[in-house]
N, C-alpha and C positions, 0 to 999 in steps of 0.2 A: 496546417498539422500537431500530434499532439507532441508536446514535450516531453521526456523521459528523464525521472532525475534519479540517479541512485544514490542511495540514502546508509551511509557505512557505518552501524553501528559500533563504537566502540567502546562507549564508557557509560552506557546506558542499555539496558536488555531491550527486547521488544514491547516489554509490557510495559516499560514506562515512555516508551518513544513514538508506540502508537499510538494510544489516547489523544496525546498533545497535538500530533497533524491532525489525525481527525477532527480536533476540535476548531484549529486553527481552519481547516477549512469549510466549516460547519458555519462559520462564523465569519467566511468570503460568500457566504451563500449557497453553496454546492454540496449534493449529495454525493456521496461517496459507497463505493461498491469495493471490498476487501477481499482481494482473492488470495487460497490458499494452495499447495498443493494434493492436499487430501482432505476428501471429507472428514476426516476423522481431528482432524487440526481444528475444527469451527466450533467443535465443544469449548475449546479452551480463550477463543475469541470471543466466542458470546458473554463466555464468564466475566473473562477480562473487561468489556467497555459497560457492563451492568454491574460492577465492584472495583472499578483501579482507582476510583478517590472516596472517601467516607459521602463528602457531601456533595456527590456529583456520580450520573452518570452518563452516558451517551445512547440514546433512542436509538434502537435498530433493530433490523429482523433478519432471518434468511432468506435465500433465493428459494429455497423451497416452502414459503411462510403464501397462502394464499393472499394475501394484504401488502407482500413485499414492494412492490412500485411504490405504493404510499411512505415509506418510510426513507426516513435522510440518509440510512447508515444502510447497505446491505452486506451480510456475510457471502460467501461463497465459494467454490470449487471447482467452478467450470467456467468458460467464455459467456459473453453475452451483458445486458447492462439491464438487469431488473427493474431497476431503480432512477434512471434515465441522469444518472450519478454523469458528474463533468469531470471527477475524481477517481481514477482508479489504484489501487493501491495494492502490488503483490508482495504477500508476506509467507513466511512459514515454505520457503522454499518454491513458492511459486513461480511458474514461467513466465515471462513478459509473451501475451498471446496475441498480440496486436498487427493491422497491418495500415501501413500510413494511407492507402490510399482511401480507406474506409473507418478510420477510428474515428471517434466522434465526441475523445475525451478532451477535455482541457489541456492535463494533465496525469503523467500515469508516474508512483515512484514504487521502484524498487528498493524493500527495504533487505540488509543483509549483515549481518553478525558477522564482524571482522575477526572474533576470535574461533570463528570457525572457518577452520581453512577450507573445506569443503563449498560452504557458500560462498566465501570470496574466491574460490574460481569456478562457479558456478556466472557469478556476478561476470567477472572479468568475461566468459566464451558471453553470457547474454549481451553488454555492452557490444563486444564485436559482429556479432550476427545484427544488433538492431543498427548498428551505427551503419553496416552494409546496405541496410534497407535503407536508408537515407533521413533515419528518426535525428531530431534535434536532442543531443544526450548532455547532463548536467551532471558531475560528479558532486555530492557533497558527505565532509565527515565531521563526525564529533569533536567538539572543544572538551579539552579537561572537564568546563565548566558545564556540558553537556549541552553549549550550543551548537548549530549547524552552521560550518563554514563552506564555502562554495570553493572548491578547487578547481585549476587551470590544467 
């Protein structure tokens, strides 16, 4: 069954945290699908993954691209697993839409900004729904240094 980890952004914005999480997944040999709530959010994430560091970029594509299944990272605003990803990241207010009986992801991550009350409330609501469905959940919070610490 897919583990779902909630990442509570406190000291870094999504633009700093997301590329690091994706890099770590790629280092593990995982493919990644990043889902947003709206199609309009994809352009910003697309630009981010190409430009987040002067010396690096993350090769990726959009789910609407004809060869998206070949990409190590795919950006989407819809359900589905176009690149056979092991990790699904829900960002930009995307709602986790997994079914515990059919999900094939090794892990899913929900990123939410702790400085935005609406995102905190949405994360709490999703936690309750996913727990009721039987998913194994974990909560991670950023330290002052920006490191992730698992909380119980």
